C-alpha positions as CSV (number, residue, x, y, z in Angstrom):
1,X,68.7,124.1,69.2
2,X,71.9,122.0,69.5
3,X,75.2,123.4,68.1
4,X,77.1,120.9,65.9
5,X,80.7,120.1,66.6
6,X,83.7,119.1,64.4
7,X,82.6,118.0,60.9
8,X,79.0,117.3,61.8
9,X,76.0,118.7,60.0
10,X,72.5,118.8,61.5
11,X,69.8,118.5,58.8
12,X,66.0,119.0,59.3
13,X,64.3,116.5,57.0
14,X,61.7,117.6,54.5
15,X,58.2,116.5,55.6
16,X,57.0,113.0,54.6
17,X,55.1,113.0,51.4
18,X,51.4,112.0,51.5
19,X,51.3,111.3,47.7
20,X,53.8,110.8,44.9
21,X,54.3,113.5,42.2
22,X,52.1,111.3,40.0
23,X,49.2,111.5,42.5
24,X,49.4,108.1,44.1
25,X,48.5,108.3,47.8
26,X,51.0,106.7,50.2
27,X,49.9,104.7,53.2
28,X,51.1,105.5,56.7
29,X,53.3,102.4,56.8
30,X,55.2,103.5,53.7
31,X,58.6,104.4,55.0
32,X,60.8,105.8,52.1
33,X,64.2,107.1,53.2
34,X,64.2,110.9,53.3
35,X,67.5,112.2,51.9
36,X,66.8,115.9,51.4
37,X,66.6,118.6,54.1
38,X,67.6,122.0,55.3
39,X,70.9,122.5,57.2
40,X,70.2,123.7,60.8
41,X,73.6,123.7,62.3
42,X,77.2,123.0,61.2
43,X,80.4,122.3,63.1
44,X,83.4,124.6,62.9
45,X,85.3,122.2,60.5
46,X,82.4,122.3,57.9
47,X,83.3,124.4,54.8
48,X,80.9,123.3,52.0
49,X,77.5,124.3,53.4
50,X,75.9,126.9,55.8
51,X,72.7,126.9,57.8
52,X,69.7,127.3,55.6
53,X,71.1,125.4,52.6
54,X,69.0,122.7,51.1
55,X,71.1,119.5,50.8
56,X,71.0,116.0,49.5
57,X,72.9,113.5,51.7
58,X,73.9,109.9,51.9
59,X,71.2,108.0,53.9
60,X,73.4,105.3,55.4
61,X,75.6,107.6,57.4
62,X,73.1,109.3,59.7
63,X,74.0,109.4,63.4
64,X,71.7,109.4,66.4
65,X,69.8,112.6,66.9
66,X,67.6,114.4,69.5
67,X,64.7,114.7,67.1
68,X,63.2,112.2,64.6
69,X,63.0,114.9,61.9
70,X,66.7,115.9,62.3
71,X,69.6,113.8,61.1
72,X,73.2,114.3,61.9
73,X,75.8,113.4,59.2
74,X,79.4,114.1,58.6
75,X,80.3,116.6,56.0
76,X,81.7,113.9,53.7
77,X,78.2,112.4,53.6
78,X,76.8,115.4,51.8
79,X,76.2,114.7,48.1
80,X,75.1,118.1,46.9
81,X,73.7,121.5,47.7
82,X,70.5,122.6,45.8
83,X,70.8,125.8,43.8
84,X,68.2,128.5,44.3
85,X,64.9,127.1,43.0
């Protein structure tokens, strides 16, 4: 695993959905942006989340990553933290 630096947050994306909540099956070429995931690593300047939190983030600010299922965003790109479900 890679340790985040500065104000960076590493987020593991939720798996791609095979069907909508209404039951419509999605094709392989359907590429909806995934904006929800679990925090894997945070930099020392991050104060609003911790590893293990489920977060919603702004999709236009993701930075290059080592894994296609992991995105790197700055803390300011986080939109919210999900409460216990």
